[in-house]
N, C-alpha and C positions, 0 to 999 in steps of 0.2 A: 630277756632281751628287750631292749626298748622297742616301742611300737613302730618307730620310724626306721628301724634297721631290718632290712629284708634278708641280708646275707651276712653271716658272721663266721669267722674261723678263730679257733683257739689253739695256740701252740702247734700249728700245722707244720709238719716236718716230713721231708722225704730224703732218705739216705740210700745211696747206691754204692754198696761195697765200700763203706767208709767215707764216701764223699757226700757231704750235706748239700744237696741241690736247693732245698727249701728248709729254712731253719727257724722254727718257732714263730711263724707268721701269725699275727693277730690282726685280722682285717675286719672292718665293719663298713658295709655299703648301705647307704640310706635309700629308702624306697623313693623311686621317682628321680633319682640322680643319674647323671652320666659320670661315671667314676673311671678314671684312666689308671692303668698300671704300666709304668715305664721303668726303664733301666737299661744299662749297657748290655751288650750281648753276653750271654752266660749268667745273667742275673737271676735266673730261675723263673721267669715270667710264664713261659710255656708249660713248664713242669707244674707250676701253681694252677694254671688253668686245667691241666689234666687231672689234678687232684680234686678240684671242685666238681668236675663231672664224672669222677671215678674211672677215668681211663687209666689212672694210676691209683694204687692204694697207698694211703699215707703210712709212713713208719709209725707216726703217732700224731695225736691231735684230733680235733673235732671240727665238723662243718655243720652249721645250722642254716636252714633256708625257711623263711617265714616261721621261725621259732621251732621248727621241726628238725631233729637230728637226721642228717642224710649221710653221715659217714658210713661207708660200707655199702651204700645202696647201689643197685645196678644202674648204669648210665641211662637206660631207657626209662626206668622208674623216676629218675631225677628229672628227665625231660618232661614226663607226664605231670610232674608236680608244678611245672612252669619255669624251670631253669634250663634254658636251651643254649647250647653252644652252636654257632652257625654251621660248622661242618657236620654236626651230628645228623642233620637232615638235609643238607644242601649239597650232597654229592650229586651235582647236576648231571643229568643224562645228556651227553653231547648231541645225540641224534634224535632227541625229542624236541619239540618246539617249546618256547617259553611257556605257553599255555599248558602244554602237557606236563611239563616239569612241576608247575605249581599245583596242577590237579593231582599229581601223584602225592605231593606233600600233604594236600588236604585229605587224601585217603588215610594217611597215617594219623591225622588228627581225629578221624572218625574211629580209629582203633580197629579197622578191618584190614584184611589182606588186600594186596594190590589187585585191582579189578581189570587187568589187561584183557581178560577173557570175557568180560561182561558186555552186554549190549551197549552200543554207542549211546543210547538214550540215557542209561544209568550214569555214564561218565559225564554226559552233557549237563546233568543236574548240578554238577560242581562248577560249571563254567562261570556262573554269575559271581560267586565269591572269588574264584581264581582271577577273573578280569578286574575285580575291585583291587586285589592285591597287586596285580601287574600295573594298574594305573597308579597306585599309591607309590610305587618305586620308580615311576617314570618310564615304564617299558611298554605302555599301551601301543605305540607304533610297531613294536617288535613281537607282538603276541604270537604271531604265526611263524616267527623266525626260529630256525634250529639253534639250539644253545651253542653249538660248535661255531656258528657263524657270527656270534656276538663279539663286539670289541671287548677287551679285557674289563674295562670299567663297567660296562653294561652287564657282563657276566657276574661280577660281584654284586650288582644290584639284584640280579636274579637269585643269587644265593640268599640275600636278605629277604626277598619275597618268599622263598621256600621256608625260611626260618619263621617268618611272620605267620605262615599258614598254620603253625602249631599254636598260635595265639599265646606266646610266652609272656609271663609276667616280668621275667628278667632275661635279657639277652647277653651272652658272652661273645664278644667280637674279637677275633685274633688277627691283629694287623689289617683292619679293613681297607686301608688305602695303600697297602704295600705294592710297589711296582707300577703305580698309576701315573699317568701324565697329569699336569696341573689341572686341566679342566675336569678330569675324572675325579681328582681329589676333592675339588669343590662340590661336584655333584653328589658324591657319596657322603661327604661331610653334612651337606644339607639334608640328605636322606636320613642319616643317623639322628640328626636333631629332630627331624619330623617324627620318626618312629618312636623316639624317646619321650614324646609328649605325654604318653599314658602308660609308660613302662620304665623299668630300670635297665640301665646299660652299664656293663663292666667291659672295658676294652683294653687290650694290649695294643699300643700304637707307638711307632717310632717317629712319626712326623710330629715334631713338637709344635708346629704351627696349628695342626689339627687339634692337638691336646689342649693348647692354650684357648682356642676358640670354642671348643665344645664342652670341656670338662668342668664340673662343679668341684670335684675333689680329685687330687692326684696322689697316688702312692708310688714312691720310688723304691724299687728293689735293687740291691747290689749284693752279690755273693750270697743270694738266698735269703737275705734279711731285709726288713724294712729300714731304709735309710732316712726317709723323710716323708711327710704327708701334709697335705693342705691344699690351698688353691695354687694357681700357677705362680703368682708372684712370690708366695712363701717358699715354694720348693726351688724356684729359679735362683733365689738369693742364698740358698743354703750352701755354705762352703763345702760340706760333705758331698752334696750333689754335684757341684761344680767340679770337684776333684775326681769323682767317679766318672763323669763324662769326659773330662780332659784326659784322664788316664786311659779310657777306652778308645778315644779318638772319634767316636760317633755315638748317636743316640740309639 
């Protein structure tokens, strides 16, 4: 595998009782890039993400991360290697504060059990790093706010903060701006660009404006196969891509 490729799949395939949800996908993600995975509904994007993190086992094919075969690895082991999907560690506790949520995620980074029963002094030792992460995602004014009280866009920022607590080399973001108002989309887009400065990001995203503004490379899936790949201008001009989106009615 080339030195600049951090994630690679070969012939990655997932079959459900005769239905090929993902079919022979060969993907290469360059280290340090923001790589978008797009396609019509039913294209196989979420299934592909689930295969990468082994929430689903492939029918056949291989996955390599940093040159290491990870096919068949446990999801937690994949996360420890530095490939983290946001929801793996961002099941936000609604009745804990922003600070407490990030502090819990930092405990997972340490590899110890949750310290709810430990003295407050022990937990407070994590506060400095937790507050750094909270500030990095623009949530400093909300550090003491309960997660359940956060507006939707701010809650997604908290999810990214808890993901960053594991210090991943590569982040998988599944529709990070879905359901957001315009100002939240802009805020989360800026956050993704900021956190991608020293790591690799692979994201599934339906908002094509976000894809255009953020992505170095775009891979288009349709019916479980790669339809096109390249920069935004290249894939936007592809007749096959235009037909796939016109046929589906939306992105």
